[in-house]
Structures are given as structure tokens and as C-alpha cells.
C-alpha positions as CSV (number, residue, x, y, z in Angstrom):
1,X,0.1,0.0,-0.1
2,X,2.7,2.3,0.7
3,X,4.4,1.5,-2.5
4,X,1.3,2.5,-4.2
5,X,1.0,5.9,-2.3
6,X,4.9,6.5,-3.2
7,X,4.4,5.9,-7.3
8,X,2.3,8.8,-7.8
9,X,5.0,11.1,-6.0
10,X,7.7,9.4,-7.9
11,X,5.8,10.0,-11.2
12,X,5.0,13.6,-10.2
13,X,8.7,14.4,-9.5
14,X,10.0,12.5,-12.7
15,X,7.6,14.8,-14.7
16,X,8.7,17.8,-12.8
17,X,12.3,17.0,-13.6
18,X,11.9,16.3,-17.2
19,X,9.6,19.4,-17.7
20,X,12.1,21.4,-16.0
21,X,14.9,20.1,-18.1
22,X,12.9,20.7,-21.3
23,X,12.2,24.2,-20.4
24,X,15.9,24.8,-19.6
25,X,16.9,23.3,-23.1
26,X,14.2,25.6,-24.8
27,X,15.5,28.9,-22.8
28,X,19.2,28.1,-23.7
29,X,18.0,27.6,-27.3
30,X,16.1,31.1,-27.4
31,X,19.1,32.8,-25.7
32,X,21.3,31.6,-28.7
33,X,20.7,34.3,-31.4
34,X,21.4,34.1,-35.0
35,X,24.0,37.0,-34.7
36,X,25.9,34.5,-32.2
37,X,28.7,32.5,-33.4
38,X,30.5,34.5,-36.0
39,X,33.8,33.3,-34.5
40,X,36.0,32.3,-37.5
41,X,37.9,35.4,-38.9
42,X,39.4,35.3,-42.2
43,X,41.1,38.0,-44.1
44,X,41.5,37.7,-47.8
45,X,42.1,39.9,-50.9
46,X,40.7,40.0,-54.4
47,X,36.9,39.8,-53.3
48,X,36.0,43.3,-54.2
49,X,35.4,44.0,-57.8
50,X,38.2,46.5,-58.9
51,X,40.1,46.5,-55.6
52,X,42.4,43.6,-55.7
53,X,44.2,44.7,-52.7
54,X,41.3,45.4,-50.3
55,X,41.1,42.9,-47.7
56,X,37.7,41.5,-47.3
57,X,37.3,40.5,-43.5
58,X,35.1,37.5,-43.5
59,X,33.3,36.5,-40.0
60,X,31.9,33.0,-40.5
61,X,30.0,30.4,-38.6
62,X,28.5,26.9,-39.2
63,X,24.6,26.9,-39.8
64,X,22.3,24.1,-40.2
65,X,22.5,22.0,-43.3
66,X,26.4,21.8,-43.3
67,X,26.3,25.4,-44.5
68,X,28.9,27.8,-43.4
69,X,28.0,31.4,-43.8
70,X,30.6,34.4,-43.8
71,X,29.9,38.1,-43.2
72,X,32.3,40.3,-45.2
73,X,33.4,43.6,-44.2
74,X,35.6,46.3,-45.3
75,X,37.5,46.5,-42.1
76,X,37.7,44.8,-38.5
77,X,37.0,47.6,-36.2
78,X,33.7,48.3,-34.5
79,X,32.7,50.6,-37.4
80,X,33.4,48.2,-40.2
81,X,30.8,48.3,-42.7
82,X,29.2,45.0,-44.2
83,X,30.0,44.8,-47.9
84,X,29.2,41.2,-48.9
85,X,28.4,37.8,-47.7
86,X,30.0,34.2,-48.7
87,X,28.2,31.1,-48.6
88,X,30.4,27.8,-48.3
89,X,29.4,24.3,-49.1
90,X,30.8,21.1,-49.1
91,X,31.7,19.0,-52.2
92,X,28.7,16.9,-52.1
93,X,26.2,19.8,-52.1
94,X,28.2,21.5,-54.9
95,X,28.0,18.4,-56.9
96,X,24.0,18.8,-56.7
97,X,24.4,22.2,-58.4
98,X,23.6,22.7,-62.2
99,X,26.4,23.5,-64.7
100,X,25.2,27.1,-64.8
101,X,25.0,27.4,-61.0
102,X,28.7,25.8,-60.3
103,X,30.1,28.4,-62.7
104,X,29.1,31.2,-59.7
105,X,31.1,29.1,-57.3
106,X,34.9,28.9,-56.5
107,X,36.8,26.0,-55.3
108,X,38.7,26.7,-52.1
109,X,41.8,24.7,-52.6
110,X,42.7,26.8,-55.5
111,X,41.3,30.2,-54.5
112,X,42.6,30.2,-50.8
113,X,46.2,30.6,-52.1
114,X,45.4,33.2,-54.7
115,X,43.6,35.6,-51.9
116,X,46.4,35.3,-49.7
117,X,43.9,34.0,-46.9
118,X,45.2,34.8,-43.3
119,X,43.4,33.5,-40.1
120,X,44.5,36.3,-37.7
121,X,42.6,35.0,-34.4
122,X,44.4,31.5,-34.7
123,X,47.6,30.1,-33.9
124,X,49.6,28.9,-37.2
125,X,48.6,25.3,-36.2
126,X,45.0,25.7,-35.7
127,X,44.9,27.9,-39.0
128,X,46.8,25.2,-41.3
129,X,44.2,22.7,-39.7
130,X,41.1,25.1,-40.6
131,X,42.4,25.8,-44.0
132,X,42.9,21.9,-44.5
133,X,39.3,21.6,-43.5
134,X,38.0,24.4,-45.9
135,X,40.3,23.5,-49.1
136,X,37.6,20.7,-50.4
137,X,34.6,23.4,-49.9
138,X,33.1,25.9,-52.4
139,X,32.4,29.5,-52.1
140,X,29.8,31.9,-53.7
141,X,30.5,35.6,-52.9
142,X,27.8,38.4,-53.0
143,X,29.1,41.9,-52.7
144,X,26.3,43.9,-51.6
145,X,27.9,47.1,-52.9
146,X,31.3,48.2,-54.0
147,X,33.2,50.7,-51.6
148,X,35.7,51.4,-54.4
149,X,32.8,53.4,-56.3
150,X,31.0,55.1,-53.3
151,X,31.1,55.7,-49.7
152,X,27.4,54.8,-49.6
153,X,25.9,51.3,-50.0
154,X,24.5,52.1,-53.5
155,X,24.4,50.0,-56.8
156,X,23.5,46.8,-57.7
157,X,24.8,43.8,-55.7
158,X,26.9,41.4,-57.7
159,X,28.3,37.8,-57.4
160,X,32.0,38.1,-57.1
161,X,33.7,35.4,-59.2
162,X,37.2,34.7,-58.2
163,X,38.4,32.4,-61.0
């Protein structure tokens, strides 16, 4: 009889714990914003049309579906301006693209050396490993506006082809 009275108490405690854990997990997920996680910093040249020496400061993060997204800025100071976005996909995703779409992407194994990529926030060992991981990926760069032409974000966005 005492065991039967004890079962509802255990069931209630278990439900309370599971509910609390689920609420805590939901709260943690809600606390994470899309703006969080832009932690990989890559500096690279040859991204902005007619400005081959300009360094595009990439701030990248992994997002769902194996996609890597990078925000491109004209500097790395607090007042740097967003000038573009780079999408990065793995080889399996790239292989599914049409021939026309593939022409808009660049292969990082050949492009990383051309753009003189530097990972300033990583040790040489960490940077070498990260570059190795990125080599077999493909990137597509959207330049939102060209700071070579104007100080204001005007003009048509373009896809920058690094080939």
C-alpha cells in the first residue's frame, strides 16, 4: 500500500524534472541568436571588384545543413561596414548544382592561395588545420555594394567570381 502511494509522488517528481529540463533547454536555445557564433575570422584579398588589394574581413560560422556563412566587412574595427556575404558548401552539395550554378562558385583549394588568406585569430597550427578543412569546399560571394565606387551602399549587388 505504501508503495502504491509512493508511485504518484515519484511520477510527479519525474514529470517535474523532465519538464524543467525541457524548459531549460528551450530557454538556452532561445538565448542563442542568429548573430551569435561568428567566430572564424579570415582575411582575404581579391573579393571586391576593381579593388584586388582590399582585404575582405570574413566572420564565419557553421549553420544548419552543413552550410557555412561568412559576413564580409571592409575592416575589422567596430565601425566596419558590411560589404558582402559568402556562402560555403561541401563538395557533395556543390555536386548537386547545375552547370550554370556551379559557374558562380569557386573551389577553395585553388582560391585560398590566390587570395592570400590569413586567419589572424588562430595559432599557425589551428590556421593550417582550418585551411585544410576548408580546402574541399566551394564558396559563392555576394558583394552587396562596392566601396571602391562610393562611400554609400548604393548600386546593384553582384556575385564576385574569383576564377
